[in-house]
C-alpha positions as CSV (number, residue, x, y, z in Angstrom):
1,X,-3.0,245.7,67.7
2,X,-2.0,249.0,66.1
3,X,1.7,249.8,65.9
4,X,2.7,253.3,66.9
5,X,4.9,253.4,63.8
6,X,1.7,253.5,61.7
7,X,0.7,256.9,63.1
8,X,1.8,258.9,60.0
9,X,1.0,261.8,57.7
10,X,2.1,262.8,54.2
11,X,4.8,265.4,53.6
12,X,5.1,267.9,50.7
13,X,7.0,265.2,48.7
14,X,4.1,262.7,49.2
15,X,6.2,260.7,51.6
16,X,4.8,259.2,54.8
17,X,6.3,260.5,58.0
18,X,5.5,259.1,61.5
19,X,4.2,260.9,64.6
20,X,7.7,260.8,66.1
21,X,9.1,262.3,62.9
22,X,6.5,265.1,62.8
23,X,7.2,265.9,66.4
24,X,10.9,266.1,65.7
25,X,10.1,268.6,62.9
26,X,8.1,270.7,65.3
27,X,10.8,270.7,68.0
28,X,13.2,272.0,65.3
29,X,10.7,274.6,64.1
30,X,7.7,275.4,66.2
31,X,5.6,276.6,63.3
32,X,1.8,276.2,62.9
33,X,2.5,274.1,59.8
34,X,4.4,271.6,61.8
35,X,1.8,271.6,64.5
36,X,-0.8,270.6,61.8
37,X,1.6,267.8,60.7
38,X,1.7,266.4,64.2
39,X,-2.1,266.5,64.5
40,X,-2.5,264.7,61.1
41,X,0.0,262.1,62.1
42,X,-1.8,261.5,65.4
43,X,-5.2,261.3,63.9
44,X,-5.3,257.4,63.8
45,X,-4.1,257.3,67.4
46,X,-6.9,259.7,68.5
47,X,-9.6,257.8,66.5
48,X,-8.6,254.5,68.0
49,X,-9.1,255.7,71.5
50,X,-12.4,257.3,70.5
51,X,-13.5,253.9,69.2
52,X,-12.6,252.3,72.6
53,X,-14.0,254.9,74.9
54,X,-16.5,257.1,73.0
55,X,-19.3,254.9,71.8
56,X,-22.5,256.9,71.8
57,X,-20.7,260.2,72.1
58,X,-20.0,262.9,69.5
59,X,-17.0,261.8,67.6
60,X,-16.3,265.4,66.5
61,X,-16.2,266.6,70.1
62,X,-14.1,263.7,71.2
63,X,-11.6,264.2,68.3
64,X,-11.1,267.8,69.5
65,X,-10.5,266.6,73.0
66,X,-8.0,264.1,71.7
67,X,-6.2,266.9,69.7
68,X,-6.1,268.9,72.9
69,X,-4.3,266.0,74.6
70,X,-1.9,265.7,71.7
71,X,-1.0,269.4,71.9
72,X,-0.5,269.2,75.6
73,X,2.0,266.4,75.1
74,X,3.7,268.4,72.4
75,X,4.3,271.3,74.8
76,X,5.5,269.1,77.7
77,X,7.5,266.4,76.0
78,X,11.2,266.1,76.8
79,X,13.4,263.4,75.2
80,X,15.0,262.9,78.6
81,X,11.7,261.2,79.8
82,X,13.0,258.1,78.2
83,X,10.0,257.4,75.9
84,X,9.2,258.1,72.3
85,X,6.9,261.1,71.6
86,X,4.2,258.7,70.2
87,X,4.1,256.8,73.5
88,X,4.1,259.9,75.6
89,X,1.4,261.6,73.5
90,X,-0.8,258.5,73.7
91,X,-1.0,258.8,77.5
92,X,-2.2,262.4,77.2
93,X,-4.7,261.5,74.4
94,X,-6.2,258.6,76.3
95,X,-6.3,260.7,79.5
96,X,-8.1,263.6,78.0
97,X,-10.7,261.4,76.2
98,X,-11.4,259.2,79.2
99,X,-11.7,262.2,81.5
100,X,-14.1,263.9,79.1
101,X,-16.2,260.8,78.8
102,X,-16.2,259.8,82.4
103,X,-17.1,263.3,83.7
104,X,-20.4,263.0,81.7
105,X,-21.2,259.8,83.5
106,X,-24.6,260.4,85.1
107,X,-26.2,257.0,85.4
108,X,-25.9,254.1,87.8
109,X,-23.6,251.2,86.8
110,X,-23.3,247.8,88.6
111,X,-20.1,247.5,90.7
112,X,-18.8,244.6,88.6
113,X,-19.1,246.7,85.5
114,X,-17.3,249.6,87.1
115,X,-14.5,247.3,88.1
116,X,-14.3,246.0,84.5
117,X,-13.9,249.6,83.3
118,X,-11.1,250.2,85.7
119,X,-9.3,247.0,84.8
120,X,-9.7,247.9,81.1
121,X,-8.2,251.3,81.7
122,X,-5.2,249.8,83.5
123,X,-4.7,247.2,80.8
124,X,-4.8,249.7,77.9
125,X,-2.5,252.2,79.7
126,X,0.0,249.5,80.8
127,X,0.4,247.9,77.4
128,X,0.6,251.3,75.6
129,X,3.2,252.6,78.0
130,X,5.3,249.4,77.8
131,X,5.1,248.7,74.1
132,X,3.6,251.7,72.3
133,X,0.9,249.4,71.0
134,X,-2.8,249.7,71.6
135,X,-4.6,246.5,72.5
136,X,-7.6,245.7,70.2
137,X,-11.0,244.7,71.6
138,X,-10.4,241.0,71.0
139,X,-7.2,241.0,73.2
140,X,-8.8,243.2,75.8
141,X,-11.8,240.8,76.0
142,X,-9.4,237.8,76.3
143,X,-7.5,239.3,79.2
144,X,-10.6,240.4,81.0
145,X,-12.3,237.0,80.5
146,X,-15.3,238.7,78.9
147,X,-17.0,238.2,75.5
148,X,-15.8,240.7,72.9
149,X,-19.3,242.1,72.2
150,X,-19.5,243.0,75.9
151,X,-16.5,245.3,75.8
152,X,-18.5,248.2,74.2
153,X,-21.4,247.6,76.5
154,X,-19.0,248.0,79.5
155,X,-17.7,251.2,78.1
156,X,-21.2,252.7,77.5
157,X,-22.2,251.9,81.1
158,X,-22.8,255.1,83.1
159,X,-23.2,257.2,80.0
160,X,-26.7,255.9,79.2
161,X,-29.5,254.5,81.5
162,X,-28.8,250.9,82.6
163,X,-31.9,249.6,80.6
164,X,-30.1,250.7,77.4
165,X,-27.2,248.5,78.2
166,X,-27.4,244.9,76.9
167,X,-26.1,243.2,80.0
168,X,-26.6,239.8,78.3
169,X,-23.5,240.6,76.2
170,X,-21.4,241.3,79.4
171,X,-20.6,237.6,80.1
172,X,-17.6,235.5,80.9
173,X,-15.9,233.8,78.0
174,X,-14.6,231.0,80.1
175,X,-15.3,229.5,83.5
176,X,-13.0,230.4,86.4
177,X,-12.8,228.1,89.4
178,X,-14.3,229.6,92.6
179,X,-15.6,232.6,90.8
180,X,-19.1,233.5,89.7
181,X,-19.4,234.3,86.0
182,X,-19.5,238.0,85.3
183,X,-23.2,237.9,84.2
184,X,-24.2,236.2,87.4
185,X,-22.3,238.7,89.5
186,X,-24.2,241.5,87.7
187,X,-27.6,239.7,88.3
188,X,-26.7,239.4,92.0
189,X,-25.8,243.1,92.3
190,X,-29.1,244.0,90.6
191,X,-31.0,241.8,93.0
192,X,-29.2,243.2,96.1
193,X,-30.3,246.7,95.0
194,X,-33.9,245.6,95.6
195,X,-33.3,244.7,99.3
196,X,-33.9,247.1,102.1
197,X,-31.0,249.4,103.2
198,X,-30.4,247.4,106.4
199,X,-30.5,244.1,104.5
200,X,-27.9,245.4,102.0
201,X,-25.6,246.6,104.8
202,X,-25.8,243.3,106.6
203,X,-25.0,241.3,103.5
204,X,-22.2,243.7,102.6
205,X,-20.6,243.4,106.0
206,X,-20.9,239.6,106.3
207,X,-20.1,238.5,102.7
208,X,-18.0,241.3,101.2
209,X,-16.2,242.7,104.3
210,X,-16.0,239.3,106.0
211,X,-17.3,240.5,109.3
212,X,-18.8,238.3,111.9
213,X,-22.4,238.8,113.0
214,X,-21.2,240.2,116.3
215,X,-19.0,242.8,114.5
216,X,-21.9,243.7,112.1
217,X,-24.2,244.1,115.1
218,X,-21.8,246.5,116.7
219,X,-21.5,248.6,113.5
220,X,-25.2,248.7,113.0
221,X,-26.0,249.4,116.7
222,X,-28.3,246.3,117.0
223,X,-28.0,242.9,118.7
224,X,-26.6,239.8,117.0
225,X,-30.0,238.1,117.0
226,X,-31.4,241.0,114.9
227,X,-28.6,240.8,112.5
228,X,-29.3,237.1,112.1
229,X,-33.0,237.8,111.3
230,X,-32.2,240.5,108.8
231,X,-29.7,238.2,107.1
232,X,-32.3,235.4,106.9
233,X,-35.0,237.6,105.4
234,X,-32.5,239.2,103.0
235,X,-31.3,235.9,101.7
236,X,-34.8,234.6,101.3
237,X,-35.7,237.6,99.2
238,X,-32.6,237.2,97.1
239,X,-33.5,233.6,96.4
240,X,-36.9,234.7,95.1
241,X,-35.4,237.5,93.0
242,X,-32.8,235.2,91.4
243,X,-35.1,232.2,90.9
């Protein structure tokens, strides 16, 4: 983990000053020189979030996006918020970088991978807002029950075609009772994509939405016997795809 106190720059007397200290200097004197000191002190914070979220993107562009978040925080921060400036600024930096990266998402990603991305977002934001510390990939992987090498593949998903993602790295690090391993869930989702639209809908209603065959028949405007046939053919096809 990286401690927020390590976000520093060097003053004119060759002394290290933290992001909170440089922000305090700016609030006393809103000069361009003090703005530059805040940006320099926040550099490591920005680069760490780029490493988490920006694999495969232009680091220069993402750095400028991170600086934008830092400057927004500088303009809006109020000590009465009850958090340090470093913690407050971190939320803006991560928000700007993640928004920039995600708005460029143009490729399909498996539902399980999308959920992993969302869980990672919540984990990073929660820990940073509570402690001012940024979780490293190893601790993220442990909490998400995923191999560490899979973290960066998860974050690249949606930014590049799926065949450029090494899904073999996105695997559970330990077995969880009553849960399919992550890699098997992804394989299942990929197989389900190859079913017909009606087969996918029936399986989604019966296994994911926990409907009865009668309820599924009503939603799909067909009789229960037809739903049963569609289910049977869909499951048989899945068995062959997963064999």
